[in-house]
N, C-alpha and C positions, 0 to 999 in steps of 0.2 A: 504494500500500500504506500502511495506517495502523498505528499502534502501539497496544498495549494501553492506554497512558496516554491516547491520543486517543479510544479506544473508549468509555471511561466505562462506563455501565451496559449498553452493547451496542446502543443505538439507532443509533449511527453506524457499525456494521459494514456494510461495502459489499461488493458481489460480488467485488471484486478483493482483499479482505482475505485475507492468509495470513501466518502466522508459524511459523517453525521453532523448535523448543524441545528441551530435554533436561532432565534432573534427576538428583538423587542419591538413591538409595534411603534412606528415612528412617523405617522402621518403628521405633517405640519401644514396648516392652512392659516396664513397670516392675515387674510382679509376678514374683517368682522361680518357676521350675518347682520343685515340691516335691522331686523326687528329685535334681536337680542344683544347686539354689540359684541357677541362672543367670537373668539377665534378658536382654532383647534390645534393644540400642540400636545400630542400624546405624552411626551416626556414630562411636560408640566402636569398634565391631568393625572398621571399615574405616579407622580413624585419621583420619576427616574432621575431628574436633575439633582435631587437631594440624595437619592439612594443608589446612585450609579455603582458604587463599590460593592454594595450588598448584591445588587443584581448581577454584576459580572461574576461574583463569587458563586452565584447560583448556576450560571452557565458552566463554570469550571466544575461544579459539583456533578453535573451530568456526565462529564467525561468527554464532551465533544472537543474537537480540535479546530473547529471553524464556527464562526457566528456571523450572520448577516447583522450589520450594525450601521444604523443611520446617523449621520452627523447633521446638525441643524444649520443649513446654509444661512438662514435668517439671523442666527446669532453669531456665526463666524464672520459673516460679511454684512454687518448691519447697515452700512451705507456704502455707496460707490467708492471703491478704493480704500475702504477701511477693513482691516483684518484683525480678528481676535480669536485665537484657537482655544480659549479657556473652556469652551463648551464641548471640546472634542479630545484634547490632549490627555486628560487624566484617564478617561475610559479606554482610549486606544492603548495607552501605555500599560494600563492594568491588564488588558487582554493579552498583550504581547508578553508581559512578564509571566503570565500563567500558561503560556504555550498555546494560546488560542489565536488562530489567524483570522483577523477581521475581513469579511467581504464588505467593504465600505459602500454603503448605500448613499450616493451623493445627493440625489433629488428624490424625494418621496412626496409628490404632488405639489406641495407649496413652495413658493419662492419668496425671497426678500421683498418686502413691500415697496422698496424703492425702484424696483423694475417696473416701470409704468407699462401697462398693457400686458404684463405677464409674458406668456409664450408668444404673443403677437408683437412684442417689442422688436423692432428690426435688428437690434443688437443682442437679442437674447442668446443666440447660439454662442457668440463670443464671450458674453458674460459668464455663461455656464462653463465654457472651456477655460476661461481665466481662473474661475473658482476651482475646477478640477485640477488644473496645473499647480495651483498653490497647495492644494491638499497633497497631491502626489509628491511634490517636491519636499514637503514637510516630513513625509513618512517614507521617503525614498529608501529602497533597500530593506525595508522592514514590513511594509504592507504591500501585498502582491496582487490583490484582487479587488476590483471595483465594479459596482453596478452603476452605470452612468445615470439611469433614471428608471425607477421602479414603475412598472405597469404603464407604459406609454398610452396604450389604448384606453385604459380607464381614466387616465389624466385627460385625454382628448374628449372623452365622453362627458365627464363632469365639468370641464372647463369650456367645451365648445358645443356640446349637443344639448345638455339640460341646464347649463348656466348656473350651477351651484357655486363654482369657484372661478376666480379671475382667469380669463377676461370676460366671463359671464355671457358667452354666446349660446344661442339656442337653435341651431340648425345643423344639417349635414355639412353645409358650407363652413360653418363655424368649427365643426368637428375636424374637418380636413385642414383648415387654417391652423388650428392648434396642433394637429398631428404633424404638419409640415415644420412648425417651429420646434416641437419636441424632438422630432427625428433629426433635424439639422443640429440641434444641441447635442444629441447623442453622438452623432458622427464627429462633430468638432471636439467633443470631449475625448472620445477614443483617440483621435489623432493627437491631441495634446498630451494625454496620458503616455502614449507611445514615445512622444518626443522627450518626455521627462525620463521614462524608463521603458525600454522596448520589451522588457520581460514582464510587464504588468499583464495580468489576465483580465480582460473585459468580460463581465458576466452579465448577459442580457436577460433581464427578467420581465416577463409580462404575464398578465392574467390569462388563463385559458377559459374557454367556454366551448361547449359542444351543443350545437343547435339541431333540433329535430322539429318536425311539424306533424300534428295530428290531422290537420285539415290538408287534403291534397292541394288545395288552392294556395297554401302557404309554403309549399316546398321550395319555390323559387326564393321567397323571402328568407327562409332558413339557410339556404345555400349562400345567399348574399351576405347575411350576417356572419356566417362561418368564415367567409373570406375576409371580412373586416377583422376578425380575431387575429389574423396573421399579418395585417397590413403594416404595422410598425416594423416588424422584423423584415418583411419584404422590402419596405422602403430603404431601411438602413443598409441592407445587403444588395441593393441595386436590382431587385427582381421585378419591379413594376415597370414593365415595358410592353410594347405591342404583343398581344397574346395573353397577357395576364388577365385574370377574370375581372379585375376592377379597373383596368387601364382606362377604358372609355368613361366609366363613372367618375373617376377622380378628375379627369380632364373637364368633365361637365360641371364639376362642383368645387372649383377653387384652386386646383393644382394646374400647373402649366407643363408643357413639354420641356421647358427650360428647367423647372423644378425636378422633373424626373431625370433629365439628363445630368443634373448636378448630383443626384443620388447615385446614378450609374457611374459617374466619374469618381465618386468618393466611396464606392461600395466597400463595406466592412466585411471581414470574415466574422463568423459566429463561432468562436472557439468553445463557448460554453453557454447553453441556453437554460435559463431557469424557468420552470413552469409552476405557476401558482394555481392550485386547484383545491376545491373544498366540496365535500359531498352535499352540502346544503345550498350551494350557489352555482356550481359549474355546469351541471346539466340543465339545459333550457329547452322547453317544449312550447312551440307556438301554436295557438289555437284561437278560435273565436267563440264568444259566448252565444247563447241562444238569441241574444239581441244583436249579434253581429259585431260586438266590440272585440278588438284585437287584444289578446292576452299573452303574457309570457309566464309560464309556470316553471317552478324550480323544484322538481321532485328530488327527494333525498336519494343520492346515488349509492350504489355499492362499490366495492373496491375494484371492480372491472374498470372503473373510471381511470385508474392509474395506467392500466395496460392500454386502454383505448386512446387516451390523450398522448401517452408516450409514443405510440405507434404513429399517430397523426404527425407529430413533430419530427420524428425520425425520418419518416418517408418524405417529408417536405424539405427538410434542411440537411439531413445526414450529418448532424453535429452532435457531440456529447450533450446530454441533458442532465439536469438534476431537479429534484422536487424542491423548489425554493420557498414554497409555503404550502402547508396543509395542516388541517386541524378539524375537529368537530366542535360542537357547542353544547352548552348546558351541563348535564350530569356527567360526573366523572366516569360512570359506567359507559355512557355513550361515547365519550372521548376515548376511553380505553379500547372499546370495540373497533373504532376507526383506526386507532394506532396499530392494533394487531392486524387488522384486515389490510390496511394500506402497506404495512411492511411486508406482509406475505405477497401482496400484489407487486411490490417493488422487486422482490426476489424472482417472481415468475417473469416479470418484464426483462430483467437482466439475463435470466436463463434462456429467454427467447432470442437473445442476441442484441437487444437494443442497449446502447451504452448509457444507461441510467446510473450516474456516478455519485449521486448524493441524495440525502433525505433531510428535509428541514421541517421540524415541528414549529409552527409559527402561530401565535406568539408564545414566548416563554411563560408569560403570565397574562392575566385578563387585560383586555383593552377597554377603553371608553368609546362607545359607539359614536359615529359621526353625528347622530341626532343631538348630541350635547350642544353643538354649535347653534342649532336652531331652538334649543330648549331653555328652560329656566331652573331646572333642578341642579343640585350639586353633583360633582363628577361620579360619586359612587352609585347614584341612581341609574347611570347609563352603563354600568359595568356589564361586559359580556364575557362570561367564563369560557375561554377557549384554550387556556394554557395548561402547562404541566404543573405550574403553581396557580392557585386561585388568589384573588385579591379580596380581602374582607372590607367591611364598611369604613375601616380606618386606612385602607389601602396597604395594609400589612400583607406580606407574601406568605401564603399558606401552602405547604407542600401537599400534593395529592399522591395517590398510589402510582401515578404515571411516572414519577421520578424514578422509582425502582425499576419499572418496566423498561423505560428508555435506557437506563444504565445497563440493564441486562442485555438488551439488543446490541449495544455498543461493545460490550465485553465478549460477545459471541463471535465477532468478526464475520467471516464469510458464512458462518452457520446461520446467521439471521438474514443475510441479503444475497447469498449465493455468489457464484463466480460467473461472470458474464460469458455467454457462449461466443465462439470465435468469429464474429463478423468484424469488419474494419470499423474504426471509429469514424471514418469519413468515407464518403463515396469515392471510388477511384477517379 
């Protein structure tokens, strides 16, 4: 088994590579909700800013050697040209001292408030690249893996399609305008990271969805939405060109041939793709009510979800994959069942030949739901128990039986996740 630091750009990933991982929910939305005046900073709401040392000790207690860890751009770069790493240095240094490799999450939805227009700012991509370059330079030779931007499709949806987050657009044209800004930022970030340290491993993480239709009249819509699931990765890797399923649609809805040519000229490799999937959210079924209203249902999925989603991504990209987020919700028994079933599915996936090289239970402890920003109750009211540890009403971390189960999986090595069958990590 090799470490992320040894993996570098991904060329050294071997069939036996596997890493266990966790992370702390790090959504940062700096724009206040108009009615409540509230922002959404998960680290503040769960007291991670005060309890960071305790929380990182919990990560170490699990025995993982890697952790997805977000750093708050809005605190590190509070004004244009102003830099302060006090909100990142202690936690990063603590993880490194404990032998935990951070997969640094550079952008997790929210941006510093000084970037006017958010992702539509004409200089956004360069601001993001400058930020990434400063971070990479600070931790050069010690931090080896970075996620440029978590869930670009979800970012474009909330910022451009339904208008919850800046720049508050509410159309498919808005969605694509945000997607263009997001993906340009990802590309320029990876280019800048490589300039600082060519051995950095870019880890591209997006939310997965699997669309189906009960109504035969909605099959085409389900196929369209399925293609949108892959749009961010397709853009940054230069795949959106004549013949692509969405080529004509994006040209009709705010992207230009010059945009697509730019992505083609700056096409990125995808050395490691992170897939975020949840049994309660990822499977989506399109239907119409008896009154004809369009509906999207989310039936609770079984662990075949792991195998099915992994197969989709492997066949499309032929790149190493890892589960970058998964969890279930509510009772510990339900969470344990998903942990056991999803690890078993991970083993089956690897034994089928797909290079699924890591598993992340996300989050480490409960999160405060996004409804907090629109609400009026204190943070504990909005807690969603999805973690290996629970949070109580005082936000104290309470171990569940999942701690021991997760530790046991890690200690079993290949016994729990199998040895990947002999297919190449990439297509010839």
